[in-house]
C-alpha positions as a Markdown table, in Angstrom:
| # | Residue | x | y | z |
|---|---|---|---|---|
| 1 | Unk | 12.1 | 72.8 | -17.2 |
| 2 | Unk | 9.5 | 70.8 | -19.2 |
| 3 | Unk | 11.2 | 71.6 | -22.5 |
| 4 | Unk | 14.5 | 70.5 | -21.2 |
| 5 | Unk | 13.1 | 67.1 | -20.1 |
| 6 | Unk | 11.3 | 66.7 | -23.4 |
| 7 | Unk | 14.5 | 67.5 | -25.3 |
| 8 | Unk | 16.5 | 65.1 | -23.2 |
| 9 | Unk | 14.0 | 62.4 | -23.8 |
| 10 | Unk | 14.1 | 63.0 | -27.5 |
| 11 | Unk | 17.9 | 62.7 | -27.5 |
| 12 | Unk | 17.7 | 59.5 | -25.5 |
| 13 | Unk | 15.1 | 58.0 | -27.9 |
| 14 | Unk | 17.3 | 59.0 | -30.9 |
| 15 | Unk | 20.3 | 57.4 | -29.3 |
| 16 | Unk | 18.3 | 54.2 | -28.6 |
| 17 | Unk | 17.2 | 53.9 | -32.2 |
| 18 | Unk | 20.7 | 54.7 | -33.5 |
| 19 | Unk | 22.2 | 52.0 | -31.3 |
| 20 | Unk | 19.6 | 49.5 | -32.6 |
| 21 | Unk | 20.5 | 50.4 | -36.1 |
| 22 | Unk | 24.2 | 49.8 | -35.5 |
| 23 | Unk | 23.7 | 46.6 | -33.7 |
| 24 | Unk | 20.6 | 45.5 | -35.5 |
| 25 | Unk | 18.0 | 43.1 | -34.0 |
| 26 | Unk | 18.6 | 39.6 | -35.3 |
| 27 | Unk | 15.2 | 38.4 | -36.4 |
| 28 | Unk | 16.5 | 34.9 | -36.4 |
| 29 | Unk | 17.3 | 34.8 | -32.7 |
| 30 | Unk | 15.4 | 37.7 | -31.1 |
| 31 | Unk | 12.8 | 37.0 | -28.4 |
| 32 | Unk | 9.3 | 38.5 | -28.4 |
| 33 | Unk | 10.5 | 41.1 | -25.9 |
| 34 | Unk | 13.4 | 42.1 | -28.1 |
| 35 | Unk | 11.2 | 42.3 | -31.2 |
| 36 | Unk | 8.7 | 44.6 | -29.4 |
| 37 | Unk | 11.5 | 47.2 | -29.0 |
| 38 | Unk | 11.3 | 47.7 | -32.8 |
| 39 | Unk | 9.1 | 50.6 | -33.9 |
| 40 | Unk | 5.6 | 49.4 | -34.9 |
| 41 | Unk | 6.1 | 45.9 | -33.6 |
| 42 | Unk | 3.8 | 45.1 | -30.7 |
| 43 | Unk | 3.5 | 41.9 | -28.7 |
| 44 | Unk | 1.2 | 40.2 | -31.2 |
| 45 | Unk | 3.3 | 40.9 | -34.3 |
| 46 | Unk | 6.4 | 40.0 | -32.3 |
| 47 | Unk | 4.9 | 36.6 | -31.4 |
| 48 | Unk | 3.9 | 36.0 | -35.0 |
| 49 | Unk | 7.5 | 36.6 | -36.1 |
| 50 | Unk | 8.7 | 34.1 | -33.5 |
| 51 | Unk | 6.0 | 31.6 | -34.5 |
| 52 | Unk | 6.8 | 32.0 | -38.2 |
| 53 | Unk | 10.5 | 31.4 | -37.5 |
| 54 | Unk | 9.7 | 28.3 | -35.4 |
| 55 | Unk | 7.4 | 26.9 | -38.1 |
| 56 | Unk | 9.6 | 27.7 | -41.1 |
| 57 | Unk | 13.1 | 27.9 | -39.8 |
| 58 | Unk | 15.4 | 30.9 | -39.9 |
| 59 | Unk | 14.5 | 33.8 | -42.1 |
| 60 | Unk | 16.5 | 33.6 | -45.4 |
| 61 | Unk | 15.8 | 37.3 | -46.3 |
| 62 | Unk | 14.4 | 40.4 | -44.6 |
| 63 | Unk | 11.7 | 40.4 | -47.3 |
| 64 | Unk | 10.4 | 37.0 | -45.9 |
| 65 | Unk | 9.0 | 39.1 | -43.0 |
| 66 | Unk | 6.2 | 40.1 | -45.4 |
| 67 | Unk | 4.8 | 36.6 | -44.9 |
| 68 | Unk | 4.1 | 37.5 | -41.3 |
| 69 | Unk | 0.6 | 38.9 | -40.7 |
| 70 | Unk | 1.0 | 42.5 | -39.6 |
| 71 | Unk | 4.1 | 43.2 | -41.6 |
| 72 | Unk | 3.6 | 45.1 | -44.8 |
| 73 | Unk | 5.8 | 47.0 | -47.2 |
| 74 | Unk | 5.6 | 50.2 | -45.2 |
| 75 | Unk | 6.5 | 48.6 | -41.9 |
| 76 | Unk | 9.3 | 46.6 | -43.5 |
| 77 | Unk | 10.8 | 49.7 | -45.0 |
| 78 | Unk | 10.8 | 51.3 | -41.5 |
| 79 | Unk | 12.3 | 48.1 | -39.9 |
| 80 | Unk | 14.9 | 47.3 | -42.6 |
| 81 | Unk | 17.7 | 49.5 | -41.2 |
| 82 | Unk | 17.1 | 48.1 | -37.7 |
| 83 | Unk | 17.1 | 44.4 | -38.3 |
| 84 | Unk | 19.6 | 41.8 | -39.3 |
| 85 | Unk | 19.6 | 38.1 | -40.2 |
| 86 | Unk | 22.7 | 37.6 | -38.0 |
| 87 | Unk | 25.0 | 37.2 | -40.9 |
| 88 | Unk | 28.4 | 38.8 | -40.5 |
C-alpha cells in the first residue's frame, strides 16, 4: 500500500510541474506565494524577485532574474521552462 501511495504522489507531482510548464508562472505578475511553488524558490528568493520587480519594473527577459540574489545559472536553467514574462 505504501508503494501505491508513493507512486500516486509521484504522478501528482509530475502533473503539477507539467501544468506549471504549460501555463508558466508569469514572473512579472506572480505573488510571493505563487513564486514559491517553483522548484528551488523559497519565500526569501520569491520576495527578492518581487522586490526587484517593484524597484526596476517588469522583467524584460528571463535572464534578468540573474540579477536577483539567490538566482544563479543553474537555478535559472531549471526555472526557464516553468516561467514566462506574460507575453503572448
